[in-house]
N, C-alpha and C positions, 0 to 999 in steps of 0.2 A: 148138874152144875158144870160150868166151864171155867177153866183158868186160861186167860188170854186166848180164848177161842178153841182150846183143846178140851174135849170132854174129859171130866175127871176120871172116868173109868179107864181112859187110855193113858193116864199118867203113870203107868207101870213100865218097867223095863221089858225089853224084848225077851230077856232070859226068864223073867217072872211069867210072862204070858206063855212062853214055850213050855215051861214046867207046870203050868196050871192043869194040864191033862184034860181040859174041857174040850169037847168036840167043837164047840162054837169058837173057842179061842184058836184052836188049831186050824179051823176052816178060815178064820179071818186072815191068817198069815199065809197059808199055803194053798188053800182050796180055791182061791181066786184064780190061780193059774189055769184051772180047768174051765173057767167060765168065759164066755164070749164077752167082749168089752161092752157090747150093746145091752148086756143083761146086768151089768154091774157098773155103777157109776165110778168114774175115775176118782172122785173125791172120797169115796168109800175105801178105796185102796190106801189113800193117804191116811185117812182116819183110823185105819186098822193097825197102824204102826206108830209107836211112840217116836221113833226117829223121824219118820216122814212128817208126822204131825208137828213136831218141834221145828223142823226145817221150814215147813210152810208158814208157821206163825212168825218165825224170824224174818222170812222173806217178804211178808206182807207189810212189814214196817219199814218205811223209808229211813235210810241211815247214811246218806251221802256225807262224805268227809266234812267235819266241823258241825254236823247236825246229828250227833250220835246219842244224845241224851235219852230219847224215847226208847231206843233199842236197849240202851244200858239199863234203864229202869225195868224193862221187861225181863231181861236176863237175870238181874239181881233177884227179882221176885221169884222167878222160876227156880233158881238155885237154892234160895232160902227155903222154898216149899219142899225141896228135895234134900233137905238136911245137909246143906253146905254152909260153912262159915264163909261169909263174903266180906271182903275189904275193897273199898273203892278209892281210886285216886283221881282227883279232879285235874284234868289236863286242859286248861283254857284254850279255846280256839283263838286265832288272831283278833277276832272281834269280841273276845272275852265271853263267848257263849260257853255255858257249862256243859261238860261232857266227862265221861268216866272211863278210866281203865278199871278192869274188874279182875281181882285176884281172889280165888276161891279154893277151898279144900274141904273134903268130906269130914263130917263129924264122926270120929271113930266110934262113939257110943251109939250111933244110930244107923250104921252101915254094917252089913255082913252078919255072920252068925253070932247069936247071943252066947253060944257055948265057947267062943274063942276070946282070948284076951289080946287086945291090941295095944300098941304104944299110945300113951296119952299125949306125948309131946308131938308137935307138928314138925317133921323133918323130911320134907318131900325129896324123893329120889328121882322122880320123873315129873317134868313140867310139860303140860300140853298147852300150846299157845296158837291163837289165831287172831285175826283182826275183825272188828265189827263194822268198819266203815266200808262204803262202796264208792265207785265212781258215779258221776251223774250221767244221764238223768235216771230217776227212779222209773223202773218198768214193772208194772203189776205182775204178780204171780199168776201163772196159768198152767193148765195141764193139756197135754196133747196125746191122743191115743196113737199107738203104733199103726202105721199105714198098711203093713203087710199082713196077709191072712195067717192065722195060727200063731201070732206073736204072743209072748208071755207078758205078765205084769211087769217084769224087769225092764221091758222096753218102753214103758210109759215115759214120756218126755216131760220134764218139769222145766218151765221157762220163767224168766224174770230176772230183774237186777239182783245180784247177790246170790242167786241160786247156786252159782259156782264159786265166785270170788267175793266173799269168803265165808258165806253163811253155811255152805255145805260143810266146811271143816268145823265151824263153830258147833253146829248140831251134832256132827259125828263125834267130836271130842267129848262133849258133854255126855252123850249117850254111851260112849265107851266106858267112862268112869262109872256111870250108873250100872251098866251091865256087868262089868267086872266085879263090882262090889256086891251085886245081888246074886252072883253065880255061886251056888253052894259048893261047887268043885274048885273054886279059886281060893288060894290062900294069900291073896294080896292084902296087905295092911292098908287101910284107908289113909293112914298118916304118910304113906309113901307117895301119894299122888296130889298134884295141885294143878289148877287151871288158871291160865292168864289170857284174858281177852282185852285187846288194846284198841285204841282209837288212832286215827291219823295215818295209817300205813300207806294209803293211796297217794298222799301228798308229800308229807315231810318226815314221816316216821317218828313224829314227836311223842306219840304214846309210848312206844317201846323205849325210846331214849329216856323219857321221864321215869319209867319203871326201872331201867338199868341204873339210873343215878339215885334211886330212892333208898331210904333207910329200910323200907319193907323188903326190898330185894336183898340188901346186904345182910339182913337178919335171917333170911330163909334159904340162901343159896349154898350153904356150906356142904350139903350132902348130895347135891344133884349128880346123878349118873348120866342123865340124858335130857335133852329138850326136844320135843316133837313139834316142829313148826308146821302149821297147816297152810297149804297153798295148793292150787290145782296142778297136779302132776300126772294126771291120767291114771291114777292108781299105781304109779311106779315110784320107786325111791329115786330122788334126785341126788346124784353124786356131786353136784355143785351147780353154781349159777354164775353168770357173767357179772363183772363189776359195772359201775356206772360213774360217769364223769360228765359235768355240764359246764357250758360257758355261755354267758350272755354278752352280746356285742352291741355297742351303741356308737352311732356315727352322728356327728354334729356338722351340718352343712350351713348353707346360707340361702334363704328363700329369695326367689325372684320370679318375674313373669316368664312363663314357658316360651314366649316369643323371643326372649332375650336371655337364654340360659347362661351365656358367658358372664352375666352380671351376678350370678349366684354360684352356688356349689351344691350339687345334688348329693344328699346324704345316701340316697339309694345307690347311686353309682359308686360311692365310697365303700359301701358294705358288700356289694355283690361279689367282687373279686375274692374277698375273704371267705364268703359262703361257698363259692365254687372250689376254692382250695381245700376247705375242710371236708366237703362232700366226697372228695376223692381219697381221703386218708386211709380208709379201710381197705382199699385195693392196692395201695402202694406198699412195696416191701419195706420191712422195718429198717434195713440198712440204707434205704433211700429216703428216710424221713417219715415213713408210714406208721400207723398204729400197731401196737404189739399184737401178736397172735399166739396160739398155742395148739398143740395136738389135741388136747382135751376139749377145748371150747371153740376151736376154729378161728375165724377172723373177727376182729373187733368191727363194729358197725357204727355208722353215723346217721343221725336223723336231724335234719334241719327242720325243727318242729314248729317254729313260730317266727313269723316275719311281719313287720309293720313299718311303713314309711310314707311320709307325705300326707297332704290334706286334700288334694284335688289334682285332676289330670292336667290342669293348666298352670300349676304352681311348681316351681323347682322345690323339691322336698328339703326341708331344713333339718328333719330328724328322722332317723331310721334305727330300728332295733331288731335283734334276732336272738333266739334261744336255740342252742344246739345240744343234743344229748348223744353221748358216746356209750355204747355197751362194750365193756372191755373184756377181751379174751385173754389178756395177759397184762403184765406191768402193774404199775400203781399210779395213783393220782398225780404224784409229783412228776413222774416220767412223762405221763400223758400231757400234763400242763405245759411241759417244755416243748413237746412235739407240736401241740396246738399253737402255742405262742410263736414258734419258729415259722409255722406254715402261714400264719396271719401276717407276721411282720415281713415275710418275703414279698407280699403284695401290698404292704402298708409300711414302707421303710421310714416314713416320717412319724410313725406312731400316732396317727390321727384317730384311730379307732380305740375306744375304751373297752377294756376286757374285764369281766367279772366272773371268777371261777367258783364253782361249788367245791365242797370238800370231797365228796364221792368216796369210792372204795374200789379196790381191785377185785379180781375173781374170788369167789367164795367157795372153799372146799367143804364138802359135807360128807357125812358118813352114810355108807350104803352096804353095811356088812351083815345084813339080815337075809337068810336064805328064803327063797320063795317069792321074791319080788324082782320084776324087771327093773333095770336101772337106766336112767336118762340124765342128761344135763339140760338146763333151761337157760333162756336168755333174759328173763325178767329179773328185777330186783325184789328183795324181800326184807323183812325185819331181822333176819338172822344176824347181819353184822351190827345191828343196833343194840343187841343184848350181849354184854360182856360176860363171857364164861371162861372158866379155867380150861386149859388145853386138854385135860383129862375127860371133860364132859363131852359125850357124844351129841352130835347135832344132826337130826333127821328132818328132811323136808318131804312131806307126803300129803296127798289129798285127792279127792275125786274130781272129775271134770277136766276139761282142757282149757289152757290159757288162750287158745286160739279163738275161743268164743267169749271169753270172760268179760271183756269190756265192750262187746258189741251189742247190737239190737237183738241178736238171736242167742243171747246168753242162756244156757240151759244144760241139763244133764239128765241121765235116766235114773229111774228108781233103782235099777240094778247097780249102777255105779255108786250111788250113795250107800247101799247096803253092803256092797263089797268093801268099801272103804271102812265101814264099821268093823268088819272082821280084820282088815289090815291094821287098823289102829290097835286093836286088842293084841294082835301078834307083836306089834312094835313095843307096846308097853311091857308085855311079858318078857320079851327079849332083853329090853333095857334093864329090867329088874333082876333077871337071871344072869346077865353077863358079868 
């Protein structure tokens, strides 16, 4: 029998397999390393591991932002089959497409040793959270053998959309809870752990915002000691990430024949000076009107990401628009809005350009107080600022894989990176509960 493509016999935790004592089970996990890859199918390596099998199943399902219902249903069924209580939150997409946030916690009566008594009430101390949506387009899951001679199974490359961002973290976080609760040497109470998987992170962060405003969160967040946010950090702890701020600019000109441009007004020509001015702000010192910077995060950066104007080469363009994104190394949205406005109005003294600003947020400080991890800062945004937590709650950002490939055609990571992250998450959970 198979559940979502995973053989039922493999729906055990890695701890259970390792403790089984069976030579076959031991060989499935470690013996592969001694086999040449042409003697052992890559897919068998994946099938031998509950973590890798779950990861593959998740990645084979398309879940581009606003199309997360199918992956949501799969995860709900998997968690229920593994003795989680699951609550879903409908977070409608802009076109009212149905999709779910998933909040789940282990059933204390069905996890761990029967000889121990666990708390009956659900009062999570550690929340593990990732997002289930991906950027487009969907790229099918595939495996690639290491090219160098003598390579180990750890170097098998897993490719496809979401293999890194963020289904690697989804799979690892689920398996972390299963392994910890199945470990006979662990004294973790199932009631201390909860899992939150949200939609919409890649576009609007609406899934996490919805959860943060919900009665469900308000009724369960009283005892949190830490939230573990999953994103690709190369297996390192992120001590913080840059903030984000965005502006959309619109220029309204007057259409005319290109042979008589003085009879019209080019919207493109109106908007270009503003884009040139903004594009330089990251390199200009703060005291000269540039964007804020900091020792921790370096310089703020500018990306003129979208431009559109005109209808044809022989028509003076009547309308032009542009979207610009700033990654903030310092300051706050209010300060940056003033800097951006001043830079635009310096080349648009008549206020002909229309400006629309996003809310955004400043740099985000994160906790990195766990021994044994390398520490980095990252330039991308996350759902961390979208979840309101008390100042006493630790916030950790951690996950396998690199952001440098996360949104590209070559998105992928190694078997070893996934399995190393599983051990990393176990360490983080234990640290959070013991601190």
